[in-house]
ZAKOL-166307 format. One record per residue (C-alpha): residue number from 1; residue in one letter; x, y, z. Coordinates in steps of 0.5 Angstrom, whole numbers, padded with zeros to 4 digits, always signed. Example, Ala and Ser with C-alpha at 12.3 -4.5 7.8 and 13.67 -1.06 7.14 Angstrom:
residues 2
(1, a, (+0025, -0009, +0016));
(2, s, (+0027, -0002, +0014));
END
This chain:
residues 297
(1, m, (-0036, -0064, +0045));
(2, s, (-0033, -0067, +0040));
(3, a, (-0032, -0063, +0034));
(4, s, (-0036, -0063, +0028));
(5, a, (-0033, -0066, +0021));
(6, a, (-0035, -0059, +0018));
(7, d, (-0030, -0056, +0023));
(8, l, (-0025, -0062, +0023));
(9, n, (-0025, -0061, +0015));
(10, r, (-0024, -0053, +0016));
(11, e, (-0018, -0055, +0021));
(12, r, (-0014, -0059, +0017));
(13, v, (-0015, -0057, +0009));
(14, p, (-0011, -0050, +0008));
(15, a, (-0014, -0044, +0005));
(16, l, (-0014, -0043, -0003));
(17, g, (-0007, -0041, -0004));
(18, v, (-0004, -0040, +0002));
(19, t, (+0003, -0045, +0002));
(20, g, (+0006, -0041, +0008));
(21, p, (+0006, -0033, +0012));
(22, r, (+0000, -0028, +0009));
(23, f, (+0002, -0023, +0005));
(24, v, (+0000, -0017, +0008));
(25, s, (-0002, -0012, +0004));
(26, h, (-0001, -0005, +0005));
(27, a, (-0002, -0001, -0002));
(28, q, (-0009, +0003, -0003));
(29, n, (-0011, -0001, -0009));
(30, q, (-0006, -0008, -0008));
(31, e, (+0000, -0006, -0013));
(32, d, (+0004, -0009, -0008));
(33, v, (+0001, -0016, -0009));
(34, i, (+0002, -0017, -0015));
(35, l, (+0009, -0013, -0015));
(36, h, (+0010, -0019, -0009));
(37, r, (+0008, -0024, -0013));
(38, v, (+0013, -0022, -0020));
(39, l, (+0019, -0021, -0015));
(40, r, (+0018, -0027, -0010));
(41, d, (+0024, -0029, -0012));
(42, v, (+0027, -0024, -0009));
(43, s, (+0029, -0024, -0001));
(44, s, (+0033, -0017, -0001));
(45, g, (+0031, -0012, -0007));
(46, f, (+0032, -0006, -0008));
(47, y, (+0025, +0000, -0009));
(48, v, (+0025, +0007, -0013));
(49, d, (+0018, +0010, -0009));
(50, v, (+0017, +0017, -0013));
(51, g, (+0012, +0021, -0009));
(52, a, (+0012, +0016, -0003));
(53, q, (+0008, +0019, +0001));
(54, e, (+0006, +0016, +0008));
(55, p, (+0010, +0010, +0011));
(56, d, (+0004, +0006, +0013));
(57, v, (-0002, +0009, +0010));
(58, d, (-0004, +0006, +0003));
(59, s, (+0004, +0006, +0002));
(60, v, (+0006, +0000, -0004));
(61, t, (+0013, -0001, -0001));
(62, r, (+0012, -0002, +0007));
(63, s, (+0011, -0009, +0006));
(64, f, (+0018, -0010, +0003));
(65, y, (+0021, -0006, +0007));
(66, e, (+0020, -0010, +0013));
(67, a, (+0021, -0016, +0009));
(68, g, (+0029, -0014, +0010));
(69, w, (+0028, -0009, +0003));
(70, r, (+0032, -0002, +0002));
(71, g, (+0030, +0003, -0002));
(72, l, (+0031, +0010, -0004));
(73, n, (+0024, +0015, -0003));
(74, l, (+0021, +0021, -0004));
(75, e, (+0017, +0025, -0002));
(76, p, (+0017, +0034, -0003));
(77, d, (+0011, +0034, +0003));
(78, v, (+0015, +0036, +0009));
(79, q, (+0010, +0033, +0015));
(80, a, (+0009, +0026, +0010));
(81, f, (+0017, +0026, +0009));
(82, g, (+0018, +0027, +0017));
(83, r, (+0013, +0022, +0018));
(84, l, (+0017, +0017, +0012));
(85, a, (+0024, +0019, +0015));
(86, a, (+0023, +0017, +0022));
(87, a, (+0020, +0010, +0020));
(88, r, (+0024, +0008, +0014));
(89, t, (+0032, +0009, +0018));
(90, r, (+0034, +0003, +0012));
(91, d, (+0032, +0007, +0007));
(92, v, (+0035, +0013, +0003));
(93, n, (+0029, +0019, +0004));
(94, i, (+0030, +0025, +0000));
(95, c, (+0025, +0031, +0001));
(96, a, (+0024, +0034, -0005));
(97, a, (+0019, +0033, -0011));
(98, a, (+0022, +0028, -0019));
(99, g, (+0022, +0032, -0025));
(100, e, (+0026, +0033, -0033));
(101, r, (+0031, +0038, -0029));
(102, p, (+0034, +0040, -0023));
(103, g, (+0032, +0046, -0019));
(104, r, (+0027, +0049, -0015));
(105, r, (+0019, +0049, -0018));
(106, p, (+0012, +0051, -0015));
(107, f, (+0009, +0045, -0012));
(108, f, (+0002, +0046, -0010));
(109, d, (+0000, +0042, -0003));
(110, i, (-0006, +0040, -0002));
(111, p, (-0006, +0039, +0005));
(112, g, (-0008, +0032, +0010));
(113, t, (-0011, +0029, +0002));
(114, g, (-0005, +0026, -0001));
(115, l, (-0006, +0030, -0008));
(116, s, (-0001, +0034, -0008));
(117, t, (+0003, +0036, -0014));
(118, l, (+0007, +0040, -0018));
(119, d, (+0002, +0040, -0024));
(120, v, (-0001, +0046, -0025));
(121, a, (-0008, +0045, -0028));
(122, t, (-0008, +0039, -0023));
(123, a, (-0008, +0044, -0017));
(124, h, (-0013, +0050, -0021));
(125, a, (-0018, +0043, -0022));
(126, h, (-0017, +0041, -0015));
(127, r, (-0018, +0048, -0012));
(128, a, (-0024, +0050, -0017));
(129, r, (-0027, +0043, -0013));
(130, g, (-0027, +0047, -0006));
(131, l, (-0020, +0044, -0004));
(132, v, (-0014, +0048, -0001));
(133, v, (-0009, +0049, -0005));
(134, l, (-0002, +0053, -0002));
(135, e, (+0004, +0055, -0007));
(136, r, (+0011, +0054, -0004));
(137, e, (+0017, +0053, -0008));
(138, v, (+0021, +0046, -0007));
(139, e, (+0027, +0042, -0009));
(140, v, (+0027, +0039, -0015));
(141, v, (+0031, +0033, -0017));
(142, t, (+0032, +0028, -0023));
(143, l, (+0031, +0021, -0022));
(144, a, (+0037, +0020, -0026));
(145, d, (+0042, +0024, -0022));
(146, v, (+0038, +0021, -0015));
(147, c, (+0039, +0014, -0017));
(148, a, (+0047, +0016, -0019));
(149, a, (+0049, +0018, -0012));
(150, h, (+0045, +0013, -0008));
(151, a, (+0042, +0007, -0012));
(152, p, (+0045, +0001, -0014));
(153, p, (+0047, -0005, -0020));
(154, v, (+0040, -0007, -0020));
(155, i, (+0033, -0004, -0019));
(156, h, (+0027, -0009, -0017));
(157, f, (+0022, -0004, -0018));
(158, l, (+0019, +0004, -0020));
(159, k, (+0013, +0007, -0017));
(160, i, (+0012, +0013, -0019));
(161, d, (+0005, +0016, -0017));
(162, v, (+0005, +0025, -0017));
(163, e, (-0002, +0027, -0018));
(164, g, (-0002, +0028, -0025));
(165, a, (+0006, +0031, -0027));
(166, e, (+0008, +0023, -0029));
(167, r, (+0011, +0025, -0035));
(168, d, (+0015, +0030, -0032));
(169, v, (+0019, +0025, -0028));
(170, l, (+0020, +0020, -0033));
(171, a, (+0023, +0025, -0037));
(172, g, (+0028, +0026, -0032));
(173, c, (+0030, +0019, -0032));
(174, d, (+0037, +0014, -0035));
(175, f, (+0033, +0008, -0037));
(176, g, (+0039, +0007, -0042));
(177, r, (+0043, +0007, -0035));
(178, f, (+0038, +0005, -0029));
(179, r, (+0033, -0001, -0031));
(180, p, (+0028, -0003, -0026));
(181, w, (+0025, -0010, -0027));
(182, v, (+0018, -0007, -0027));
(183, v, (+0016, +0000, -0026));
(184, v, (+0008, +0002, -0023));
(185, v, (+0005, +0009, -0026));
(186, e, (-0001, +0012, -0023));
(187, a, (-0005, +0013, -0030));
(188, t, (-0011, +0016, -0029));
(189, r, (-0013, +0023, -0028));
(190, p, (-0013, +0025, -0021));
(191, m, (-0018, +0023, -0017));
(192, q, (-0021, +0020, -0024));
(193, p, (-0022, +0014, -0028));
(194, d, (-0020, +0018, -0034));
(195, a, (-0014, +0015, -0038));
(196, a, (-0008, +0019, -0037));
(197, h, (-0003, +0014, -0040));
(198, l, (-0002, +0017, -0047));
(199, e, (+0001, +0023, -0045));
(200, w, (+0008, +0019, -0043));
(201, d, (+0007, +0012, -0044));
(202, a, (+0012, +0012, -0051));
(203, l, (+0017, +0015, -0045));
(204, l, (+0017, +0007, -0043));
(205, t, (+0017, +0003, -0049));
(206, g, (+0021, +0007, -0052));
(207, e, (+0027, +0005, -0048));
(208, g, (+0026, -0003, -0048));
(209, y, (+0019, -0004, -0044));
(210, s, (+0013, -0007, -0045));
(211, f, (+0005, -0006, -0042));
(212, r, (+0003, -0011, -0038));
(213, y, (-0002, -0009, -0033));
(214, f, (-0008, -0004, -0031));
(215, d, (-0010, -0005, -0025));
(216, g, (-0015, +0000, -0026));
(217, l, (-0011, +0005, -0023));
(218, n, (-0004, +0004, -0025));
(219, r, (+0000, +0002, -0030));
(220, f, (+0005, -0005, -0029));
(221, y, (+0011, -0004, -0035));
(222, l, (+0016, -0010, -0035));
(223, a, (+0023, -0009, -0038));
(224, a, (+0024, -0013, -0044));
(225, e, (+0031, -0016, -0041));
(226, k, (+0026, -0019, -0036));
(227, g, (+0020, -0022, -0040));
(228, d, (+0021, -0028, -0037));
(229, l, (+0017, -0025, -0031));
(230, s, (+0011, -0023, -0036));
(231, e, (+0006, -0028, -0034));
(232, r, (+0007, -0027, -0027));
(233, l, (+0004, -0020, -0029));
(234, g, (-0003, -0022, -0031));
(235, p, (-0010, -0023, -0026));
(236, p, (-0010, -0019, -0021));
(237, p, (-0010, -0020, -0014));
(238, n, (-0013, -0026, -0013));
(239, t, (-0013, -0033, -0007));
(240, f, (-0007, -0036, -0010));
(241, d, (-0003, -0030, -0009));
(242, g, (-0004, -0032, +0000));
(243, w, (-0005, -0024, +0001));
(244, v, (-0009, -0021, +0007));
(245, p, (-0011, -0013, +0008));
(246, a, (-0007, -0010, +0013));
(247, s, (-0014, -0007, +0015));
(248, t, (-0017, -0015, +0017));
(249, v, (-0009, -0016, +0021));
(250, r, (-0011, -0010, +0026));
(251, v, (-0018, -0012, +0027));
(252, e, (-0015, -0019, +0029));
(253, s, (-0010, -0016, +0032));
(254, q, (-0015, -0013, +0036));
(255, l, (-0020, -0018, +0038));
(256, a, (-0014, -0022, +0040));
(257, a, (-0013, -0018, +0045));
(258, l, (-0019, -0017, +0048));
(259, e, (-0019, -0025, +0048));
(260, r, (-0013, -0024, +0052));
(261, e, (-0017, -0019, +0057));
(262, v, (-0022, -0023, +0058));
(263, a, (-0019, -0029, +0059));
(264, y, (-0016, -0026, +0064));
(265, l, (-0021, -0023, +0067));
(266, r, (-0024, -0030, +0066));
(267, g, (-0018, -0033, +0071));
(268, s, (-0018, -0028, +0076));
(269, l, (-0020, -0030, +0083));
(270, s, (-0025, -0023, +0083));
(271, w, (-0029, -0026, +0077));
(272, r, (-0030, -0033, +0080));
(273, l, (-0032, -0031, +0087));
(274, t, (-0038, -0026, +0083));
(275, e, (-0039, -0032, +0079));
(276, p, (-0045, -0035, +0083));
(277, l, (-0048, -0027, +0083));
(278, r, (-0047, -0028, +0075));
(279, r, (-0052, -0034, +0075));
(280, v, (-0058, -0032, +0080));
(281, r, (-0057, -0026, +0074));
(282, a, (-0058, -0029, +0068));
(283, a, (-0063, -0033, +0072));
(284, a, (-0067, -0027, +0075));
(285, g, (-0067, -0025, +0067));
(286, r, (-0070, -0031, +0064));
(287, i, (-0076, -0031, +0069));
(288, r, (-0078, -0024, +0068));
(289, e, (-0077, -0025, +0060));
(290, r, (-0083, -0031, +0061));
(291, i, (-0087, -0027, +0066));
(292, r, (-0086, -0021, +0061));
(293, a, (-0088, -0026, +0056));
(294, r, (-0094, -0029, +0059));
(295, t, (-0097, -0022, +0061));
(296, r, (-0096, -0019, +0053));
(297, p, (-0103, -0018, +0050));
END
């Protein structure tokens, strides 16, 4: 049977914007698509992820890690950190929170949610909503100290997602010495669309970072010396970025596995031997349906 003109065109015309392998997005709000667009010329970069949480689910850094990047991850949740450390063997993984000064502080653990925080007010608000909040002490480090110990001279992006404690993290940075090209900070109240960036925005703009893009959840800032990249921080993720959600890739993989299994079954001896029986059953089914149709009132 010859293919239709539409089928032939679909085979020969690539999807808009796709000029190579698709970029697989694992991030909650496609933050990684924007970062990939900005940093697409970097082959093996370095990231710092504060509040890294899981290595796979909603991870801003997974696709970069899989592309050969390395990073520095901070995560105080013990269970999440265990999974992170097991999956990111090439990264530096630190089971601690980031803050303005080093020491030990109360940490409010909200199991199974990704909402755990150092921020007292945020923890109280979650408890008032009926969530289980467990308090324990954790180690707190400053980004200035951990970058001095573990980061290379060039940091390509810094991502901060700490559920209301963003100002505390930024206050512990040394942007004079360590200057990520792009800084991505969660900029709304936890689980709300209300803006929260006025509490810490000056800590970035005062250090030579300019606000460039808001994705509804995060604000993206660009170092002044990297102004040539500013145009890449404009539009939201779109067809020209050549990206696909990780969930779609998982479904495609499952479908491919099923198709291989069906192909194997159809090629097996038992399938060929039972083909006449299947045909008889199908014919009988059609006859029964015609009889039912004739006898319906």
